[in-house]
DOFIKOL-504817 format. One record per residue (C-alpha): z, x, y. Coordinates in steps of 0.2 Angstrom, whole numbers, plus 5000, padded with zeros to 4 digits. Layout:
<votis>
+------+------+------+
|    w |    u |    v |
+------+------+------+
|    Z |    X |    Y |
...
+------+------+------+
</votis>
This chain:
<votis>
+------+------+------+
|    w |    u |    v |
+------+------+------+
| 5107 | 4956 | 5105 |
| 5110 | 4950 | 5087 |
| 5118 | 4934 | 5082 |
| 5127 | 4933 | 5066 |
| 5130 | 4915 | 5058 |
| 5137 | 4910 | 5042 |
| 5121 | 4904 | 5032 |
| 5127 | 4888 | 5025 |
| 5136 | 4880 | 5039 |
| 5128 | 4889 | 5054 |
| 5145 | 4894 | 5061 |
| 5143 | 4908 | 5074 |
| 5153 | 4923 | 5068 |
| 5149 | 4935 | 5082 |
| 5136 | 4943 | 5093 |
| 5132 | 4961 | 5093 |
| 5123 | 4971 | 5107 |
| 5113 | 4982 | 5094 |
| 5106 | 4981 | 5076 |
| 5117 | 4996 | 5072 |
| 5133 | 4988 | 5078 |
| 5129 | 4972 | 5067 |
| 5125 | 4983 | 5052 |
| 5142 | 4992 | 5054 |
| 5151 | 4975 | 5054 |
| 5141 | 4970 | 5038 |
| 5145 | 4987 | 5030 |
| 5163 | 4986 | 5034 |
| 5165 | 4969 | 5026 |
| 5155 | 4974 | 5011 |
| 5166 | 4989 | 5009 |
| 5182 | 4978 | 5010 |
| 5176 | 4965 | 4998 |
| 5162 | 4972 | 4987 |
| 5164 | 4991 | 4985 |
| 5152 | 4993 | 5000 |
| 5137 | 4984 | 4991 |
| 5128 | 4970 | 5000 |
| 5112 | 4961 | 4997 |
| 5099 | 4958 | 5011 |
| 5083 | 4947 | 5011 |
| 5071 | 4940 | 5025 |
| 5073 | 4921 | 5029 |
| 5067 | 4910 | 5043 |
| 5063 | 4924 | 5055 |
| 5079 | 4933 | 5052 |
| 5088 | 4942 | 5039 |
| 5102 | 4936 | 5027 |
| 5116 | 4947 | 5021 |
| 5127 | 4943 | 5006 |
| 5144 | 4954 | 5007 |
| 5152 | 4945 | 4993 |
| 5164 | 4937 | 5004 |
| 5151 | 4928 | 5016 |
| 5133 | 4926 | 5017 |
| 5126 | 4928 | 5034 |
| 5110 | 4924 | 5043 |
| 5106 | 4937 | 5057 |
| 5093 | 4934 | 5070 |
| 5088 | 4944 | 5086 |
| 5091 | 4934 | 5102 |
| 5081 | 4940 | 5116 |
| 5091 | 4944 | 5131 |
| 5087 | 4935 | 5147 |
| 5086 | 4944 | 5163 |
+------+------+------+
</votis>
């Protein structure tokens, strides 16, 4: 599971079951607000994505059985 939070205030935006569904969300926001372009970089054990509208911190959360 992948947790998406706003980078600066840590507000939880959404969780996604797979990396692909999370990337689809990032790509759609980048398409809507920045001609499909986003920046990505590693940070603190996760990844940051800048879609121009928002900057997100994404971290994989292990699922508990």
